[in-house]
C-alpha positions as CSV (number, residue, x, y, z in Angstrom):
1,M,124.3,109.1,45.5
2,R,124.4,109.6,41.7
3,L,127.3,111.8,40.4
4,V,125.8,112.0,36.9
5,G,122.1,112.3,36.5
6,R,119.8,111.3,33.6
7,N,119.7,114.9,32.3
8,D,123.5,115.0,32.4
9,L,123.7,111.9,30.2
10,M,121.4,113.4,27.7
11,L,123.4,116.6,27.6
12,L,126.7,114.6,27.1
13,A,125.1,112.6,24.3
14,G,124.0,115.8,22.6
15,L,127.4,117.4,22.9
16,T,129.0,114.2,21.6
17,V,126.8,114.2,18.5
18,A,127.4,117.9,17.9
19,L,131.2,117.5,18.2
20,F,131.1,114.6,15.8
21,V,129.2,116.7,13.3
22,I,131.5,119.6,13.7
23,F,134.8,117.8,13.6
24,V,133.9,114.9,11.3
25,E,136.1,116.1,8.5
26,P,139.2,117.0,10.6
27,V,138.8,113.7,12.3
28,A,138.7,111.9,9.0
29,R,141.9,113.7,7.9
30,L,143.5,112.9,11.2
31,I,142.7,109.2,10.8
32,E,144.0,109.3,7.2
33,Y,147.2,111.0,8.5
34,A,147.6,108.3,11.2
35,R,147.3,105.6,8.6
36,E,150.1,107.2,6.5
37,I,152.3,107.3,9.5
38,E,151.5,103.7,10.2
39,Q,152.4,102.7,6.7
40,A,155.6,104.8,6.7
41,R,156.8,103.8,10.2
42,G,155.3,100.4,10.6
43,L,153.3,101.5,13.8
44,Q,149.8,100.5,14.9
45,L,148.5,103.8,16.2
46,L,144.8,103.3,15.9
47,P,144.5,100.0,17.8
48,G,146.7,101.4,20.5
49,L,144.6,104.5,20.8
50,V,141.4,102.4,20.9
51,I,142.9,100.3,23.7
52,L,144.1,103.3,25.7
53,T,140.7,105.0,25.3
54,G,138.9,101.8,26.5
55,V,141.2,101.5,29.5
56,Y,140.7,105.2,30.4
57,I,136.9,104.9,30.1
58,F,137.0,101.7,32.3
59,Y,139.2,103.5,34.8
60,Q,136.8,106.4,35.0
61,L,133.8,104.1,35.5
62,R,135.6,102.2,38.3
63,K,136.6,105.4,39.9
64,R,133.1,106.7,39.8
65,H,131.7,103.5,41.2
66,E,134.2,103.6,44.1
67,I,133.3,107.2,44.8
68,R,129.7,106.3,44.9
69,A,130.3,103.3,47.2
70,L,132.3,105.5,49.6
71,A,129.5,108.1,49.6
72,L,126.9,105.5,50.3
73,A,129.1,104.0,53.1
74,A,129.6,107.4,54.6
75,E,125.9,108.1,54.5
76,A,125.2,104.7,56.2
77,D,127.8,105.4,58.8
78,A,126.3,108.8,59.5
79,H,122.8,107.3,59.8
80,Q,124.1,104.7,62.2
81,A,125.9,107.3,64.2
82,R,122.7,109.4,64.4
83,A,120.8,106.3,65.5
84,R,123.4,105.4,68.2
85,E,123.4,109.0,69.4
86,G,119.6,108.9,69.7
87,E,119.7,105.6,71.6
88,T,122.4,106.9,74.0
89,A,120.3,110.1,74.6
90,R,117.3,108.0,75.4
91,L,119.4,105.9,77.8
92,V,120.6,109.0,79.5
93,E,117.0,110.2,79.9
94,F,116.0,106.8,81.4
95,G,118.9,107.1,83.9
96,R,117.8,110.6,84.9
97,A,114.2,109.4,85.4
98,L,115.4,106.7,87.7
99,A,117.7,109.0,89.6
100,L,114.9,111.4,90.6
101,T,113.9,111.4,94.2
102,R,110.4,110.2,93.4
103,S,111.9,107.0,92.0
104,Q,112.5,105.7,95.5
105,D,109.5,103.5,95.4
106,E,108.2,100.7,93.1
107,D,105.3,102.7,91.6
108,S,107.7,105.5,90.5
109,I,110.1,103.0,89.0
110,R,107.2,101.3,87.2
111,S,106.1,104.6,85.7
112,A,109.7,105.4,84.5
113,V,110.1,102.0,82.9
114,T,106.6,102.1,81.3
115,E,107.5,105.5,79.7
116,H,111.1,104.8,78.6
117,L,111.3,101.1,77.7
118,P,109.3,101.6,74.4
119,R,111.9,104.3,73.5
120,L,114.9,102.1,74.4
121,A,113.4,99.2,72.4
122,P,111.1,100.8,69.8
123,G,108.7,98.5,68.0
124,R,109.4,95.6,70.4
125,S,107.4,94.0,73.2
126,G,109.2,94.2,76.6
127,W,108.8,93.2,80.2
128,V,110.5,93.5,83.6
129,M,110.2,90.8,86.3
130,L,111.4,91.5,89.9
131,R,112.4,88.8,92.4
132,M,110.8,89.8,95.7
133,D,111.5,87.5,98.7
134,G,112.2,84.6,96.3
135,I,108.9,85.2,94.4
136,W,108.9,86.5,90.8
137,Q,106.5,89.4,90.2
138,P,105.9,91.4,87.0
139,L,106.9,95.1,87.3
140,V,106.0,96.1,83.7
141,T,104.7,94.1,80.7
142,L,104.4,95.7,77.3
143,G,102.7,93.7,74.5
144,E,101.2,90.2,74.5
145,V,102.9,88.2,77.2
146,R,102.1,85.3,79.6
147,L,103.3,85.7,83.1
148,A,104.2,82.0,83.4
149,D,106.4,82.2,80.4
150,L,108.1,85.4,81.7
151,E,108.8,83.7,85.0
152,R,110.5,80.8,83.3
153,A,112.5,83.1,81.1
154,A,113.5,85.2,84.1
155,R,114.6,82.1,86.1
156,R,116.8,80.9,83.2
157,A,118.3,84.3,82.7
158,V,119.4,84.7,86.3
159,L,121.0,81.3,86.2
160,G,123.4,82.5,83.7
161,E,121.7,82.2,80.3
162,V,122.2,85.8,79.4
163,G,121.1,86.6,75.9
164,V,118.2,85.1,73.9
165,V,115.9,83.0,76.1
166,E,112.7,81.4,75.0
167,A,109.7,83.1,76.5
168,G,106.6,81.2,75.4
169,A,106.1,81.2,71.6
170,A,108.7,83.9,71.1
171,A,112.4,84.3,71.9
172,D,113.3,87.3,74.1
173,A,116.6,88.9,74.8
174,C,117.0,88.8,78.6
175,F,119.2,91.1,80.6
176,P,119.6,90.2,84.3
177,M,119.4,93.1,86.8
178,I,122.3,92.5,89.3
179,A,123.0,94.6,92.3
180,G,125.5,93.7,95.1
181,G,126.1,90.4,93.4
182,A,122.5,89.3,93.8
183,P,119.9,89.0,91.0
184,L,117.0,91.4,91.6
185,G,115.1,90.8,88.3
186,V,115.3,90.6,84.6
187,L,114.7,93.0,81.7
188,G,113.4,91.3,78.5
189,V,112.7,92.6,75.0
190,A,111.7,90.8,71.8
191,S,114.8,89.5,70.0
192,Q,113.4,90.0,66.5
193,P,114.5,91.9,64.5
194,P,118.0,91.0,65.8
195,L,119.5,93.6,68.2
196,T,122.6,95.4,67.0
197,E,125.7,95.4,69.1
198,H,125.0,98.9,70.2
199,Q,121.3,98.2,71.1
200,H,122.5,95.2,73.1
201,G,124.9,97.4,75.0
202,I,122.2,100.0,75.6
203,L,119.8,97.5,77.1
204,M,122.5,95.9,79.2
205,T,123.3,99.4,80.7
206,A,119.5,100.0,81.1
207,S,119.2,96.8,83.1
208,A,122.1,97.8,85.3
209,L,120.6,101.2,85.9
210,L,117.2,99.6,86.7
211,G,118.8,97.1,89.1
212,A,120.5,99.9,91.0
213,A,117.2,101.8,91.2
214,V,115.3,98.8,92.5
215,K,118.0,98.1,95.1
216,N,117.9,101.7,96.2
217,A,114.1,101.6,96.5
218,Q,114.3,98.4,98.6
219,L,116.9,100.0,100.9
220,F,114.8,103.1,101.2
221,K,111.7,101.1,102.0
222,E,113.7,99.0,104.6
223,I,115.0,102.2,106.2
224,H,111.6,103.7,106.3
225,E,110.0,100.5,107.7
226,N,112.7,100.3,110.4
227,S,112.0,104.0,111.4
228,V,108.3,103.5,111.9
229,R,108.0,99.9,113.0
230,D,108.8,98.0,116.2
231,A,111.2,95.2,115.2
232,L,110.0,92.8,117.9
233,T,106.3,92.8,117.2
234,G,106.1,94.2,113.6
235,C,103.7,96.9,114.8
236,S,104.0,100.6,114.1
237,N,105.8,102.7,116.7
238,R,103.9,105.2,118.8
239,K,104.9,108.3,116.9
240,H,104.0,106.9,113.5
241,A,100.7,105.6,114.8
242,L,99.7,108.9,116.2
243,E,100.3,110.6,112.8
244,V,98.2,107.9,111.1
245,I,95.4,108.2,113.6
246,D,95.3,112.0,113.1
247,V,95.1,111.6,109.3
248,E,92.4,108.9,109.5
249,L,90.3,110.9,112.0
250,R,90.2,113.8,109.5
251,R,89.4,111.5,106.7
252,A,86.6,110.0,108.7
253,W,85.3,113.5,109.4
254,R,85.3,114.5,105.7
255,S,83.8,111.2,104.5
256,Q,81.4,110.8,107.4
257,Q,82.6,107.2,107.8
258,P,82.9,105.4,111.2
259,L,86.2,104.9,112.9
260,S,87.1,102.8,115.9
261,L,90.1,102.4,118.2
262,I,91.0,99.4,120.3
263,M,93.5,99.7,123.2
264,F,94.6,96.5,124.9
265,D,97.1,95.5,127.6
266,L,98.6,92.1,128.3
267,D,97.4,90.8,131.7
268,H,100.1,90.2,134.4
269,F,102.9,90.7,131.9
270,K,105.3,91.8,134.6
271,R,104.8,88.4,136.3
272,I,105.9,86.7,133.0
273,N,109.1,88.8,132.9
274,D,109.9,88.1,136.6
275,E,109.2,84.4,136.4
276,Y,110.6,83.4,133.0
277,G,112.9,86.3,132.1
278,H,112.8,89.1,129.6
279,L,113.7,86.9,126.7
280,C,110.5,85.0,127.4
281,G,108.7,88.3,127.6
282,D,110.0,89.3,124.2
283,A,108.8,85.9,122.8
284,V,105.3,86.6,124.2
285,L,105.3,90.1,122.6
286,S,106.4,88.7,119.3
287,A,103.6,86.1,119.4
288,V,101.1,88.8,120.2
289,G,102.2,90.8,117.1
290,Q,101.8,87.7,114.9
291,R,98.3,87.1,116.3
292,M,97.4,90.7,115.5
293,T,98.6,90.3,111.9
294,A,96.5,87.1,111.5
295,V,93.3,88.7,112.8
296,L,93.5,92.3,111.4
297,R,92.9,93.6,107.8
298,G,95.6,95.1,105.8
299,S,94.0,98.5,106.1
300,D,94.0,98.3,110.0
301,L,96.8,99.9,111.9
302,K,98.5,97.9,114.7
303,C,100.7,99.9,117.1
304,R,102.9,99.0,120.1
305,Y,101.9,101.9,122.2
306,G,104.3,101.2,125.0
307,G,105.7,98.1,126.9
308,E,102.9,95.5,126.7
309,E,100.2,98.0,125.7
310,F,98.9,98.1,122.1
311,L,96.6,100.2,119.9
312,I,94.5,99.0,116.9
313,L,93.0,101.6,114.5
314,L,90.0,100.3,112.5
315,P,89.1,102.7,109.7
316,D,85.5,102.5,108.3
317,T,84.5,100.3,111.2
318,P,81.6,101.0,113.6
319,L,81.4,99.9,117.2
320,A,79.9,96.5,116.5
321,G,82.7,95.7,114.1
322,A,85.3,96.8,116.6
323,Q,83.8,94.6,119.3
324,R,84.0,91.6,117.0
325,V,87.6,92.3,116.2
326,A,88.5,92.8,119.9
327,E,86.7,89.6,121.0
328,T,88.3,87.6,118.2
329,L,91.8,88.8,119.2
330,R,91.1,88.2,122.9
331,R,90.0,84.6,122.2
332,E,93.0,84.0,119.8
333,L,95.4,85.1,122.6
334,E,93.7,83.0,125.2
335,E,93.5,79.9,123.1
336,N,97.1,80.0,121.8
337,P,99.6,79.9,124.7
338,V,103.2,80.6,124.0
339,R,105.7,77.8,124.4
340,W,109.0,78.7,126.0
341,N,111.5,75.9,126.5
342,A,109.6,73.3,128.4
343,D,106.9,75.7,129.7
344,V,103.6,76.8,128.2
345,I,102.8,80.4,129.0
346,G,99.2,81.4,129.0
347,V,98.5,84.9,127.6
348,T,95.4,87.0,128.1
349,A,94.6,90.7,127.5
350,S,92.1,93.3,128.5
351,F,90.5,95.4,125.8
352,G,89.0,98.9,125.7
353,I,87.1,100.3,122.6
354,A,86.2,103.8,121.6
355,T,84.6,105.1,118.5
356,A,85.1,108.6,117.0
357,S,82.2,110.9,117.3
358,A,80.8,112.8,114.3
359,G,83.1,115.8,113.7
360,E,85.8,114.6,116.1
361,V,89.3,115.3,114.8
362,E,91.4,115.3,118.0
363,V,93.5,112.2,118.7
364,S,94.0,112.6,122.5
365,P,90.4,112.5,123.5
366,L,89.7,109.3,121.4
367,I,92.7,107.5,122.9
368,G,91.7,108.7,126.4
369,R,88.3,107.1,126.1
370,A,89.8,103.8,124.8
371,D,92.2,103.9,127.8
372,A,89.3,104.5,130.2
373,A,87.5,101.5,128.8
374,L,90.7,99.4,129.1
375,Y,91.0,100.4,132.8
376,L,87.4,99.4,133.3
377,A,88.1,95.9,131.8
378,K,91.0,95.5,134.2
379,Q,88.8,96.5,137.2
380,E,86.2,94.0,136.1
381,G,88.5,90.9,136.2
382,R,90.7,91.3,133.0
383,N,90.6,89.2,129.9
384,C,87.5,90.9,128.7
385,V,86.3,93.7,126.3
386,R,84.7,96.9,127.5
387,V,83.4,99.9,125.5
388,A,83.8,103.5,126.3
389,E,80.9,105.8,126.7
390,V,79.8,107.3,123.3
391,R,80.7,110.9,123.2
392,A,78.1,113.4,122.0
393,A,78.5,114.6,118.4
394,I,80.5,117.8,118.0
395,A,78.5,120.5,116.3
C-alpha cells in the first residue's frame, strides 16, 4: 500500500522548485542573517539546522515505512482471516452433507466425500481408506494414487504415525478416523505445499466427522441386517423375503425374464431335536445356512420360511437352472453331515420348485405351487427334487 504515488512525487518536486525560485532571495538574506548571528554570538546555526532537518526527514521516512508495513500486515491478516472463514464454511457444509439422512450408507458417504474433499483440500490429491472386517478398502481416491501405497500409509497412520506419512513416491498428510476408540479408516491429502496450522485443524475435524458418519452407517446397516435376517442361519426372515419376492415378480413381469422359486424342508428334523437336543438342531440349521451361501449366487435370496423350512428365490432363472441349483444343494446337504460332539448327523432335504408364469405378479400362488411340489417330494420318499405343474400364462 503506497502512501505517496509517482504523480505525488512529481508534484512535490515541482512545488519545491517553484518555492525555491520564489523565495531564493529571501532565503539568501536569511542565510546571510544567520551567518551574522553566528559571528556575533559564536553559534553554529546552519549545521544544527541541517542536522535537525536530516533527522526529521529520516523520522518521516521511517514512520511512513512503519505505516506501510502495518498496512501490509493488516491486509495479509484480513486475507488469511477470509481464507480461514472460507475453509471453516466448507467444513460446515461437509458436516451437513454427512449429517443428512441419506448419508446412512457407504454410497452416500462416498458421494459426500467426493464432492467436498476437493473443497477442503483444493489443488491436492486426496483419498479415504476404510478398514472393513480387518481389510483395507478404498472409499474415495482423487488424483494419481496406488492402492497398495495407500494401504501401507493407512496402516502406518492408524498405528500412531499421525501427520506426514509416505504414500508411494509422494508424502501424504494422514488423519486417522477414530470412533469409539477404534480406527475405522484414514483420510489422506498431499502434504505439498505444506498445510497451514488452520488447514491441519480443518482436516483433522473433517476426519473426525467422517469417522462418526462411517460408524453411524455401520450401525445403521447392522440394525437393518438384524431386522431382516435370521441370526442362526444368515437367511432373510419371512416378512422381508415376501417383500423381495413381490418386487422381483413385478420386475420379471416388466422385463419378461424368468423367475423360479425353490422351497425345501429338512427331512426328519424333529427326530434330530428329540434325539440330540435343540442345540444340535440349531447347529444343523446353521450348517444348512452355510451350505446355501456356498451354493447360491449373490443375487439369489435365501429365506428361513419357518422352523426347518426354507425358500430360495432365483431371479432370471428358468426351470432347468432352478433344478440344477436344487439338485446341487440337495447333494451338498447329503454329502456333508453335521458333526455334533462325538456324533455325525446325516442331513437330507426334500425340494419343490415352481416357476413364475408370464404375467404372474401374485406371491401366494407361486409359493403355493412350490409347497405342493415339496409335499410331492415328501410323498415320494424324501431327499429328492420335484417340480410343480407349469401354470398357464396369464393374459
